[in-house]
N, C-alpha and C positions, 0 to 999 in steps of 0.2 A: 596486459593492464592489471595492476594490483587491485585488491579489494578496496583499499583506501581511495585510490584514484577513481574507481568506479562510483563510489558513494559521493565523492566530491563533485563528479560530473553530474549526477542526478540532482544534487542540491543546487548546483549552478543552473541547470536547465529549468528547474522548477522555481527558480528565483527565491529560494528559501534559505535564510541564513542559518548555518549550523551553529548551535549553541553548545559548544563542547565543555564550557566551564560556567559554573554559576558563581558570580562575584561573592567572595567570602564575607563582605560587609553586610550582605543580606541575611537577615535572621531566618532560621529554618522555617518558622511559621509564615514567612512572607513568600515562600516558594510554592506556587500552585502545582499540585501533583495530580496525576491521574492513576487510577487503580490498574494494576496488572491483571486483575481478575483472580489472583491467588493471594489469599489473606495473609499467610505467613510471609510471602515474599514482599507484600506491601509493608508489613510490619518491619521487615529487615531494611527496607528502603525508606523508612520513615514516612510512609504514606503513599508510596508508589513512585513512578518516574516523573521527573519535572516536565510539566506541560510544555509542548513546543520543541522538545528535543528529539534527536534521532538516537535510537538504541540499537546496537548491533549485538545479536546473540550468536555466539559461536559454540561449537561442540562437535563431538564425534556423532556419526549416525546412531539414532536410537536413544539419544540423551534427553529428548523431550522438547526440542526446539519448536517443532510444529504444534505440539500440544500447548505450549506457552503462547504461541501466536493465536491459537483458537481462544484461549482464556482472555487474552488481551482484547480481542475483537468482541467477544461476548460481553465483557464488562462495559465496553463502549455502547453496545446495543441496549443493554439494560439501563444505561444512563441517558438514553435518547440522543446519542451522538451519531453523526454520519460516519460511515465506515467504508473504506476502500480496502478490499482484500485481494491481494495478488497471490496466486498459487501457481507455481511453475512445475510442480512435481506430481500433481494429481488433478483430476477433474473436481470441481467444487462439490459435486454430489457425493464424492468420496469423503471430502472434508466434512460435509454435513453428517454422513453416516458415522464417521469416527467421533465427531463432537457429541453425538447422541450418547455415546458410551460414558461420557462425563457429565451428562445431564444438561447439555447445551443444545437448545432447539433453534438452530439458525433459520430453519424453514418457517418459524412462526413470525418472522419479521419480513417487511416488504423488501424484496431482493430483486436486483436486475443483473443479469449476466451479460457482460459486454460482448460476448460471442454470439448473442442472440440475433436473429435476423429481424426481430420485431422491435419497434420503438417502445420505450418504457411507458407504462400507464401511470400517470401521476409522478410523484417524487419518491423514490425508494429511500430507505434508510441505509441499505447495504448494497454496494456495487461490487460485483465479483469480476476479477480479471484472471481467467485461467489461460492455458496454452491456446485455446480456441479464440479467446478474445484477443490475444497477442497476435495470432495469425491474421485475424480480421483486420486489426490495426495496421499490420505490416503491409497487407494488400492495399489498403486505402492510401498509405503513405507512398507506396510504389506508384500507384495510379496517379496520384497528385503530382509526383515528380516528373512523370512522363507527359502529363497533359499541360504542365505549366511551362511557359517560355522563360520564366525567370528562375526556375529551379534547375539544379543539375540533375540529370537523369540518373537514377540509381535504383537498385532492387533492395528493399528492406527485408530483414529476417525477423522472425518472431522474437528470438532471444538476443536482442541487442538493445543498448541503452536508449537510443532515440525512439524506438518502438515502445519501450516501457514508459518513457516520459509522456509520449503522445497518448498512450492508453490511460495513464493516470489523469492527464488533463481532461480527457473525455469523461472519465468517471466524475471528476469535480464538476464538470458542466451538468451532467445528469443529476447530481446531488443538489445542484443549484447554489453552489458555494463560491463560484467565480463569475466575474463579469466578462463580457466579450473583449475587454481591453486589459485584462489582468490575468496572470498565470498563477498568482498566489491566492489560496482560498481566503475568503473574508471571515471565516469562522473556523473553529477547531474541528479538524477531521482526523480520525485515527486511520493511519495508513499502515497496513501490514504487508510485507513482501516476504513470501516463503517459497523459494529462498533466492537470495542474490547470487549464490554460487553458480546458478545456471547461466548467468550472463557473462561470466568470465571462464567458463569451463574450457573453452578453446584458446584461452589467453594465459598460459602458464607464467 
């Protein structure tokens, strides 16, 4: 499965329409943008990335993709926006430790880790999905498929698209941005996935 197809599948599952082009007739000042958290990059992008769009950042290892992800999430937290942070290559405590080197204190915000065995207290501003959260979601999906007479029995893995989509939906529920009858958030949420490559590593 190609990178493009995987992203299209996620968009389809989450029922979010990809906005790959901004109509040229719209003036620049009419396009609402969100900060990347990096001042010079925001300036180069004329204020940040267009709100509601999906942005794919590619590059060789060590080029700063994860650091950019941290800055983007941090900018959202400082702007009181709900954040979903998916990390497949490290535990979130390692992300917190690395972010501190750049002056970002993720631990100072109300955070819930989807891999936790405890229910969240109140509504957090940041929901974290690391490999343990994905494993927990995969086990739940597997149990549901085996206990339901209407579903086809199957065993879900942590690093596959249906598991990722289900985990993100649960994060939206915890943040209180979706209703029981809708999969699309009713308010702006910053979603960071670092990185998507883990989901097609075995699909050259």
